N, C-alpha and C positions, 0 to 999 in steps of 0.2 A: 419225364413222360407227361408233363402238364399239358402238352398239346392235345392229349386225349380228350380234353374238354370239347374239342371240335368233332370228335368221332363218336363219343358216347351219346346216348339219348340225353337231350337237354333237360336237366332237372329244374325246369322253370315253369312259371305259369303259362299255360297254353302251349308248352313246348317251344317257346320263342328263343331266339338266339341270345346267349348269355354274354352280351357285348362287353360288359365291364370286366369280365374275367378273362377275355381273350386278349392275348398279347400278340404283337406283330410276329414275334419269333415262333409262335405256334403254327403259323400258316404253312410254311414249307414242309415240315415233317408230317403235318396232318394231311396235306394234299397228297404227298407220296404214299402214305398208308391208305388213304381213301381210294386212290387209283389202284393200288394192289388189291384192296378189298373188292372193288368193282370188277377187276379182272377175274377174281375168283368166282364172282357171280356169273360172269360171261362164260367162264370155263364150265361151270355147272350146267349151263344151258346147252353148250356144245356137247358135253359128255353124257347128257341124259340118254340112257339106254332105250327109252321109249321113243316111238315114232314122233316126229315133229307135229305138234298141234298148235292151234291158236294160243291156248293157255300156256303151254310149257315153253313156247318159243317167243311169240310176238308180245303177249302180255308180260311175260317174265322179263323180256328185254326192256320194255317200257318202264317197268318198276325197278330195274337194276340201277345201281349207282346213286341211290337216293341221298346218301350222306355226302357223297362227292358233289352232287348238285347243290346241296344246302351250303356247303363250305364255299363253293364257287360263288353263289349268290351273295353271301355275306362279304366275301373278300372283294369281289369286283365292284360291289356298290360302295364299299369303303374306299376303293381306289378312285371312285368318281366323286364321292361326297365328303371324304375325310382322309385324304391321302397324305403321304409324307415320303421322304426319300427311301426309307426302308421298304414301304409298301410298293413303291414303284419298282424298286430293284427286285423284289419278290415276284411282282407281276411279269417282269421280263424273263424270270427264271421259270415260272410256273406255266405261262402261256404255251411255250413249246411242248411241255410235258402233257398238257391237256389236249393240244393239237395231235400229238403222237398217240395218245390214248384213244381219241376219237377215230383216228385212222386205223388203230389196232382193231377196232370194232368193225368199221365199214369195209376194211380190206381183208377181213378174216374169212378165208375161203370156206372153212367148215361151218362157221356161223351162217354165212350167206346161203350155203346149201340148205340148211334147215329153214331159213326164212323163205327161200325160193320154193321149197317143197310145199310149204303152207300156201304160199301165193298161187302156185300152179293149181292147187286143189280148191281154190276159194269158191268156185261155183258149186262145188258139192258140199260145202260147209254151210251150216245154218247160222250165219253170222248176223248180228244186229247191224244197223247202219253205222253206228259208232265203231264197231269192230272192223267192219269193211274199210272204213276210213283209216283206222290205225294200221291195218295190214298194208293198205296201199302206201301209206306214209312211210312205214318201216322199210318196205321193199324199195321204194324210191330213194330212201336215205342211203341205201347200199348202192343201187344201180347208178344214182346220180353222183356218187362220191367214190367211184373207181372200182367197185367190186367186180366188174366184168373186165377190168384191164389185165393185161399180162403182167407178170411179176416185176419186170424191169420198169414198166411205166407206173406201177404202184409206188415204187421207190421214189420216182420223180415227183409224184403227187405228194408224198409225205414231206419231201424237202420243200416244195412250194408252200404247203400249208404251215409248215414250221416258220418259214421266213415271213409269211403274211401275218401270222399271229404276233410276231415281234415288231414288224413295221407298223401295224395299226396302233400298238401300244405306244411306240416311240412318237408317232404322229400326235397322239393325244397329250403325251407328256410335254412335247414342245409347245403345243398351243396353250396348255395350262401355265407353263413356265413363262411364256411371253405375256400372258394376261397378268400374272403376278408381278412381272418385272417392271411394267410401266407404272409410273406415278407422276402426277402433275401437281406440284405444290404451288399454290397461289398465295402470295403474301400481300398483294395490293387489293384491298377490298373493292376498289372500283372495277376490277376484272370479274367480279361476281355479279355485275349488273344483269338483271333479267332472271336470275336464278331464284326459285322459290325458297322461302325461309327454311322449310324442312330439309331441302337439299343442302343448303349452306350449313345448317346445324350438323347434319350427318358428316359433312366434309370436315368440319371443325373437330368433331369427335374422333374421326379417323386419324386426323393429324395429331391430336393429343395422345391417342393410343400408341402412336409411333414416335412420340416425344419430339414432335416438330411444331414449329410456330406457323400458323396460317390455316389454310384449307386444302385438304388433300383429296384429289380425284384419281380414280383408277378405271380400268376397263371392265370392272364388274358392272353388270347391267344397271343395278340401282344407282350407281354413280355416273356411268357413261351416258345412259339414255336421257336423264334430265339435263345433263350438261349440254349435249348437242341439240336438245329440244328448246332450251330456254336461254342459254348464255348469249348475251348481246355481243360479246367479244368474238368477232369472226375468226381472228387468227388462232385463238385458243380452241375454238370449235374444230378448226382445221387440224390443229395439232392432235386433238383427241381422235378425230376421224382417221387421220393418217396412221396413227398408232394401232387403232383397231383393225384397219384394213390391210396392214402390212405384217400381221402375225404369220410367222413361218416363212417370210419372204424377204429376208435381209442378208442372205448369203453368209450367215454366221453359224455357230454351233447349234442353233435352234431352228435352222432352215428346214423346211419340209418339201422343197421342190423335187429333190431326188427321190424322197420317200413316196411322193405322189406318183411319179413316173414308174418307180419300182412296183408299187401296189397295182396300178392298172395293167402293167405288163405281166406280172405274175398271175393276176386274175384272168387275163386273156389266155395265157398259156395253159392255165388250169382248165378253162372252158374248152379249149381246143383238144386238150388231152382226153377230155370226157366226151368228145364228139360234137361239141357245140360250136357254132360259128363265132360267137362272142360271149363275154361274161353276161351281157344283158339277155341273150337267148337262154343261157343256163338259168339265170335267176327267174325270168318271167314265165318259164314253163310251169312254175308253181305259184302263179299269181292269177288274179282275175283277168288281168290284161293279156296274158298268154304269150304275146310276142312283141318285140321292140317296135314293129311297125304300128301296132295298135296304140302304144304309148305315145309315139311321135305324132300320130294322127290326132289323138285326143288332146295333146298339148297344143298342137298347131291350130286345131279348131277353136279352142278357147282363146288362143292368141289372136286369131282373126277377129273375135268378138271384143276382146279387151284392148287391143292396141289402139284403135281410133280413140276410145275413151281415155286411155292413158296419155296419148299425145295431146288431147284437148286439155286434160287436167294439168299436164306439165307446162303447157303454154300459159294457162291461167295463172299457175303458180309463179312462172317466170315473170309474167306481166305484173303480178302483185309485188314481187321482190323489187322490180325496177321502179314501180310507182312508190313503194315504201322507202327504199334506201338507194335507189339509183343503180341497182346491180345490173350489169350488162350480161353476165352469164351465171346462171345458177349452178353451183357445184354440189357434190355429194354432201359436204358438211353444212350446206344451207337447207337441204330438203326438209328435215324434221323441224327446223327452226321456223321456216316460213309457212310450212304446212300447219303448224300449231297456231301461228298468228292468223292465217287465213281462216282456219276453223273457228277461232274465237270471233273473228269478224262476221262470218256467215251465220254461226249458230249461237254466238255469245256463250260458248262452251269451251272449257279447257280442263285439263286434268286437275289443276289446283282447285278448281271449283267443285270437282267431283270427289276428290280424295277424302275430305272430311266424312263423307258418307260411306266410305269403304274401309273401315277399320278391319284389320286382318281377322281378328277374332269373330267379328260379326259376319264377315264373308264366309269363314269356315262354317259357322252356324247356319248360314244361308244355304250353303251346298248340302249340309246335312239335312236341313228341313226339306229342300227340294227332293232329296233321295227318300226321305220319309213319306212325303206326299205322293211320290211316284211308285216307290217299291216297298213301302212299309218298313224301312230300315231305321234302326235307332243306334246312335253313336254315343258312347259313354267314355269320357276321358278317364283313364286309370293310371296310377303311378306304380303299379306292380310289374310293369314291363321294363326290362333292361334296355338301355339306349346306348348308341355309339357317340352321342354328343348331347350336352344339356339342352340345346335348342329343340331337339326332337320331341314331338308330341305323340302320345300313344293312346289308342282308343280300342274299346271292345265294341264290336258291331253285332247287334242281334236283330231278329225279325219281330213281327207283331206278336208272335206267340212266345217270345223270349228265348227262342233257340239261338245258340251261338252261330254266327255267320262267318266272322273273320276278325283278325287283328289288323289294325290300320295304323301305320306310322306316317307322320308328316314332318318334313324338315324344310323350313321356309327361307332361311337367311344365308347370304353369301359368307364364305370364310376363305382364307388363303388356300386351304387344302381341298377346296370344292370347285369343280369345273362350272363354268357358266351354263345357263340354260335351265330347262325343267324336264323331268322324266319320271316315269313310274317304274317300279321294279317289284319283283316277287321274291320274298325270302323263303316262302314255302308254298307250293301250288296246292290246289284242291284236287282230291281224287277219292275214289271209293275202294277200300281194300278190306277184305275179310268182313264185309258187311258194314263197315264203319265209314261214314262220310267224313274224311279228314279235311278240316277247313283251312283256308289259305291265310298267309301273312303277307300283307300288301303294303307298299310304301310309295309315297310321292315325295319328290325332292324339287325344290324351286329356289330361286334367288330373288327374294323380294326386299323392299326397303326395310331396314331394321328400325326398331323404335329408337328414339333419341331421348335425351334427358327430359325434354318438354312434351314430346308427342309419342303416341303409340305408333305401331306400324300402320301407315295409311297407304292403301294401294292405289295405283293408277288404274284406270278402267281396263287397260291392256293386261295388267297383272290379275285383275279379277277374272277376266276370260281365261287366262293361263291357268289359274287355280281350278276353275270349272273344267277346263280341258283335261288336266292331269287327273282330276277327280273322276272324270268319265272313264279314263283308262283303269283307274282303281276299282270302279264299280264292275267293270268287265272282269277283273280278277276276283273281286269279293263275291260276286253272285254266281261264279262258276259252279256248275253242277254236272260234272261228267265223271265217268268211271276211271279214265286213264289220264295220268299227269301230262302225257305228251300231247293231249288234245284239249287241255283245260285252260280256261281264262283267255289270255291274249295269245295263245298258241294257234293263231289263225293266219290265213293268207295276209301278207304284209299290206296289201292295198285294201284290206278290210279292217285292219286293226285300228285305224284312225276314226272309224265311224262312231263308236261309243264316246270317244273323247270330244270329237268335233260337234256332235249333236248336243252335248251338254252345254256348250258355249251359248246356244240359242236362248237358254233361260235368262242369261244375263241382260238381255235386251227387252225382256217382257215386264210390263208394269206389275202384273200379278205376282211375279217372282221377286222383283226388286223390293216390293212392299214388305217382303218377309225379312229382309236383312239390311237394306240400305238406310241406316239411320245415322244422324250426325253424332260423331264420337263425343262431343261435349254436351250438346243439348238433348240428344235422344230424338230430335225431330226427324220425321220421315222425309226421305228425299222428295223435294217438290216435284209435282207431276210435270211441270214445264221442263224440268231437267231430264226426266224420263223421256219425254217427247223429243227433246233435243238429242238424247243418246240414240234414239231410234232414227231420227232424221239424219244424224251424222254418221250412222252405221255404214252408209255407202260412200261417205266422203273419201275421195281418192281411191275408190275401189279398183278403178282401172289400173292405176299405178301399182297398187298392192298386188293385184292379180298378175300383172306383167312381171313383177319382182319374183313371185312364187314360180311362175312359168319359166323364168330365166334360170332358176336353180334346178328345176326339173330337166330342162334342156341341157344344162351344163353337165349334170349327172349322166344323162344318156350319151352326150358327146364323148365322155370319158370311157363309157362301158359298152358302147355299141360300135366303136370304131374297128375297122377291119384289121388294122395292125398298129397297136399303140407304140410299138418300138420306133416307128417313124416320127413320133412326137419328140422333139428335142427341147422345146420351150413350153413350160407350164403356162406362162403368161400369154404367149402367142396363141396357144390352143384355146385358152379361155376367152381371149378377145374375139376369136372367130365364133365361138359358141354363143357369146353374148350379142353378136352383131345385130340380130333381129329384134332384140328386146331392150337395147340401150337407149336411155333417155339422157342421163348425165354424161358429161365429158369423161373419158377414161382418165384414171390417175395412174401414171406410170409406176409409182412405188407401191401400189396396192395390188393384191391378188386374193380372190375369193377362195380358190381351190386349196391353198396351203393352210387354211383354217377351217375347211368345210368338213367338220367332224362327223356330221350325219353320214356322209358317204365314205369317208376314209378311216373313221374310227368306229362309228356305230354300224347299224345293220341296214342302212338305207341305200346301199349301192344298187343302182338300177331301180330304185324304189322311191326316190324323192317325189315323183309324180303322184304318189299315193295320197299326199295331203289334198291335192286338188280332186283326185278320183273320189276320195272319201267325202269331200265337200258336196259332190253331186249327190251321194247317198244321204248325207246328213240334211241337206236342204230339202230333199224329197221326203225324208223321214219326218222332219219337223213340221212340214206342211200337213202331214197326217195328224200330228199332235194338235196343230192349230185348228184344223177342221173340227176336231172333237173337243177341244179345250186342252190347254197345255198341261193340266194336271188330271186329265181323264185317266182313271184307273184301268179301264179296259185296254186302251191303247198302250199304256205304260206296261201292263202285265204281258201284253203281246210282245212288246220289245224285250222285256226281261226273259220271257219263256222261249222266244224264238231266236233271239240274238245274244243277249248278255250271258245267259246261263249255258248256252250250247257250245261255247268255245269253237274249236275247229272240228267238231264232230261230223259236219256235213259241208258240202260246197256252199260258200258264202252267199252266192246268188239264190240258192234254194232257200236258205235261212231268211234272207231279206224278203223274198217274195212271199214266204209264209207269214211274215210280219205285216208286210205292206199290201199284199194281194196283187202286186204288179212289179215289174222291173222299174228301177228309178228313172225319172225323166230329168235330163240336164236343164230343162227350162226353169225348174224351181230354183236352181243355183243362179242362173243368169238373171232371173227376176229379182232375187234377193240382193244380188250384187248391183242391181240397177243398170245392168249391161243390156237388157232388153226391157221393153215396156211391160208393165204388169197388166 
């Protein structure tokens, strides 16, 4: 019965997850029992002899299954950050059970009757804005997930959801396996020409760890990105780029092509079953964008502004590569390499010049200091919190009065059991119950360059902005102050969730903020102001091409999910080629395919939502303009942002919250100006 550790109240400091005592074998029985317990809670709501009210039905439903939610958050973050074969096998077994349980709730007629009864009486109830929002959200969670379907169609929906949960997991497992499978061992030192010393040292260390002679490179970002950016050997850059671009696209046992087609077909069938034209119509009904046409128009309007700039930039880059090395045609594996060289030429600036000023520990302190100056938060590293890996850092977060605000976990380095990328997750949400404000446990996970024998972890500027980005999500979770867990923190419309994260990136470009943490790791000298100016000057370098790239991903996502009949698509590659036709700069590579490794939309929650990065950029550029007008550490503006955006979660319509903070709707001009796509 040792699995009970996951079910009982955690006897730990701040009620945090007891990671070191949890064994993989605990999860399956704990999940099964937690599902049974949650079903008992649901039955109690259904069998309540009193008439349905907001409290005994809607609120009770939102607070039900608390332990199941905690086990799920622990397990699925481990499956992303510290997985193994056993965990992946359990995930395949558990996902259908969770999908079935979710359907058991939303397709339960008696439960829906109670929810509907409260919903129909809502005008007569004296509800707060937050309660009205929760009632609306709960009603829609039923109506949008089949509660109004006849019994036979409910069974079809259950089957679709079960298949989708397994396919999404399999997709992610294949991408991770492909990432881990590729290794490039270099034994001739001349093949390392152009690579920074730190990159070579890290590759040497990795080879030694695997008992190999030479320098080992992988598809993990801290290995892959420096290689394709700096390696002079074009053939080896090509080898790396082809390996990265062909994940899930090799017609072998890790191939994702059929999985992609199955996922989009099942999503479409599900949407049709529920009365929606496409999956995108279904998803966007609960987004700020509302309908696919608005997303497509938004992306194409930005494309119209960005494409001429991108084409100019690409021509300049091609001319530079021809002048430098006689290259007749710029290929995908040349882009980062020549962009870096051109940036160095134009701005005398490169990541190797900047990295000494961005020691990881200093950047973390910088993010904390920014949060303190804006929101009066204090971060204290503590060692009494249990961890799932020794690399994880743990912090106690308090406010200016010393009140406990949150527990914060940070996990920064790549490992074989960890997927690429960066994300924020919630181990425990914030909510108010029985008069007590129960505070959240928040985590960010990244994949940064590890320390070597001779150097600490020194971040590229891109890694600095990534850390601030994820920290912005974390602040959204940590500063949550709502009554109900279903509306707390990042439980907001998907195209609003990136605002707190993207707005935080802006501080990385400001002299006033950089002076707080950008000091040389050896000498302690402050970053020279000419470098700060160059960072700002180079911020819009190749912004047209970067924007085009982001728009291409958003358009690809919409092409998969707003198509009238995905069953007519027989080739993933052919479909993708058409979707990319209006945004393509580099020649196509026949052996590469984006979709088969596009985890955001086929494994994560971004299907019909990838546009939200650009959508949120419009919000964040407009929001930061407000900060700049008043001063980037202006307390009044910061507290407006905290009180009207960060703390409110999903309690009101996001545009209402934004206008309360800003005093007006966002203007896209701020983004276009910042990106240098229109004149300031």
